[in-house]
C-alpha angles and dihedrals in degrees: 000000000000114000115204134183118202122199123175145179097022092163096196114190132220089251112063089213097041123123128229114198085343094306129118098224094187092054095047092049092051089050091051093049091047089053091049091052093048102039110019102045136153099053133151107210143015121215119197112195108198147290089075095155120029096222101014093255113171093224091054090055091047092053090048089050091055092049093048096045089060089069088072094218134097115284126208123185139183129194129257130199091274092053134083109216095209091056091045092052093048090049098043115025096065087056096050098260113136124229120206094331133161110223142160131239094173129268085017127069115201116204118197112195133195109227096167124127103198111246095011135095097214119077138232135178110227121228088255092051092048089050090049089052093047093049093047091052094043091052091053097091093162126025141032136289134223111193119202132189138150104241122066112247092204134045111276099197098264109099095203092051091044088061087060097048129106106312096201098042092139091061090046093053092047087063093043092048092053093063124059093197095078111106103169145004117213130194148155130197098099096074089224141089120262133175130173140135124237119186090335094311118117114232112206130183119184131208123243126264088234119034136342132230132227133184116263139170088261093051115255123020131180111255125215092238113123129243114280148177135207127236122202127190109198116198128205092245092061098258121123139194121207143167143168119245118203117212 
């Protein structure tokens, strides 16, 4: 069994003590990671699915690196619309943290995709990224796939967030539907929990480690739901168990 922790939308600021929408994002992330260490161990891998730094500041990534390395397990990240991949890579790769990789934990293949359009909040998978996904799934002759990206490929029940989802979701699902090895699709971005099943594939959205969003008459409002993380237990037969833990 492969035991995974997913955290997402950490939104660390340049100032360690700065506030975002009235929230100390460093403090809430540390609380989440402390809870993971105390209540979710042992685990084998941490996935971080975008919006790691709020304004792509190098010192925010370096603080995040130090927090994540304390878990003592491999870390794999992908960028969100608030990130800059080149800064992420410079901050993480020299320290052994992966950025938007495809890697195997047999019999599972985990595919980390870049859905960012630079300068925009909505997402899109480029033709090259869709081809990378298709090739990774086609090459998986035996085993199971977990596909991860930042932007939700389906509506999540918040109209303002849905406008900032994956703009070419139909193309994405054409690739997913062509390969029977995909067991789940995992994302962040919406700052809310989501769970559904589409053609046998679990669709899973995970809340932020800082604050959550809800729909409002003005568009997006901050909810009173607490920070959270997702745990996933991946079994050799392709089944998985998962849940979201509030902190």
